[in-house]
Structure formats: C-alpha cells, structure tokens
C-alpha positions as CSV (number, residue, x, y, z in Angstrom):
1,M,-8.3,37.8,-27.6
2,L,-10.7,37.9,-24.7
3,P,-11.5,34.6,-22.9
4,T,-15.0,33.4,-23.4
5,A,-17.3,31.5,-21.0
6,T,-16.9,28.3,-23.1
7,S,-13.1,28.4,-23.0
8,D,-13.1,29.1,-19.2
9,V,-15.4,26.0,-18.7
10,A,-13.1,23.9,-20.9
11,N,-10.0,25.1,-19.1
12,T,-11.6,24.4,-15.7
13,A,-12.6,20.9,-16.9
14,T,-9.0,20.2,-18.1
15,V,-7.5,21.3,-14.8
16,A,-10.0,19.2,-12.9
17,N,-9.2,16.1,-15.1
18,H,-5.5,16.6,-14.4
19,S,-6.0,16.9,-10.7
20,N,-8.2,13.8,-10.7
21,A,-5.6,11.9,-12.6
22,G,-2.9,13.0,-10.2
23,A,-5.1,12.0,-7.2
24,Q,-5.9,8.6,-8.9
25,A,-2.2,8.0,-9.5
26,A,-1.3,8.9,-5.9
27,R,-4.0,6.5,-4.7
28,K,-2.7,3.7,-6.9
29,A,0.8,4.3,-5.7
30,K,-0.4,4.2,-2.1
31,D,-2.3,1.0,-2.7
32,A,0.7,-0.7,-4.4
33,G,2.9,0.3,-1.6
34,Q,0.5,-1.1,1.0
35,Q,0.2,-4.3,-0.9
36,F,4.0,-4.7,-1.1
37,E,4.3,-3.9,2.6
38,A,1.6,-6.5,3.4
39,M,3.3,-9.1,1.2
40,Y,6.7,-8.4,2.9
41,L,5.1,-8.5,6.4
42,R,3.2,-11.7,5.6
43,Q,6.4,-13.5,4.7
44,M,8.1,-12.1,7.9
45,L,5.3,-13.1,10.1
46,D,5.0,-16.5,8.5
47,E,8.5,-17.2,9.6
48,V,8.1,-16.1,13.2
49,M,4.7,-17.7,13.8
50,P,5.0,-21.0,15.7
51,K,4.6,-23.8,13.2
52,D,4.0,-26.6,15.7
53,S,1.7,-25.0,18.2
54,E,-1.4,-27.1,18.1
55,A,-2.7,-25.5,21.3
56,L,-2.8,-22.1,19.7
57,F,-3.9,-22.8,16.1
58,G,-5.5,-26.3,16.3
59,K,-4.6,-29.6,14.7
60,G,-4.1,-30.6,11.1
61,T,-5.2,-28.7,8.1
62,A,-7.6,-26.5,10.1
63,G,-4.7,-25.3,12.2
64,M,-2.6,-24.5,9.2
65,V,-5.4,-22.6,7.6
66,W,-6.1,-20.6,10.8
67,R,-2.4,-19.8,11.1
68,S,-2.3,-18.6,7.5
69,M,-5.4,-16.5,7.9
70,L,-4.1,-14.9,11.1
71,T,-0.8,-14.1,9.4
72,D,-2.6,-12.6,6.5
73,A,-4.9,-10.5,8.7
74,L,-2.0,-9.2,10.8
75,A,0.1,-8.3,7.8
76,T,-2.8,-6.5,6.0
77,T,-3.8,-4.6,9.2
78,L,-0.2,-3.5,9.9
79,S,0.3,-2.3,6.3
80,K,-2.9,-0.3,6.4
81,T,-1.9,1.5,9.6
82,G,1.3,2.7,8.1
83,T,3.2,2.2,11.4
84,I,6.0,0.1,9.8
85,G,6.6,2.7,7.0
86,I,7.7,0.4,4.1
87,A,4.9,1.7,1.9
88,Q,5.8,5.3,2.6
89,M,9.4,4.7,1.7
90,I,8.3,3.2,-1.6
91,I,6.0,5.9,-2.7
92,K,7.9,8.9,-1.2
93,P,9.8,10.6,-4.0
94,K,13.5,10.8,-3.6
95,T,14.3,14.5,-2.8
96,T,18.0,14.5,-3.0
97,A,20.2,12.7,-5.5
98,P,23.3,10.8,-4.2
99,E,26.6,12.5,-4.7
100,V,28.8,11.0,-7.4
101,K,32.4,10.9,-6.3
C-alpha cells in the first residue's frame, strides 16, 4: 500500500509528540535533580554557616531570616550552575551494570 499525505502527517505528528514527551521527561528529571541538589546543599550550608554571627547577619529574628535566605539563595544558585554535579549523577543513566561475583 502506498503512503498517503494524511498518513505522513499523522506519522510526523506522532513522532513529534514522542520527541516532545521525551524532552519534557528530560526537563522534569533535570529539575528534580536540581531541586534535590539544592535541598542537599541547603542542609550542608546551613550547618557550616555561622549561627552566632550577629555582625554578619544581624540580631534576633531578622538575622535568622537573613541567614536562612542567604543559605537558600546560595544552594539554589549552586545547584543551577551544575558545578557540584549531584544533579548530573542523579539523572545520568547508569551505563554499566556492576559485576556479580
């Protein structure tokens, strides 16, 4: 049977939908990896940021909020740059299976 113009358009649309779905899934995986990396970095940075440095962050609740906002901004920015690499390790497919002995 010879292909018709209608079937070619339908096949092209199907291929486009599959590629869009793959791109959307890759984007979701990248976002999830970055969010996980940001959460991990936020916890790490929260532990290393000075807790009693009023000269740097200010006094009282305002100082605690500033410190928290700084930690969040640093973690989010670091995760988006990809320099740490945690997100890439999460979304990268495993290429070789471990050997069973």
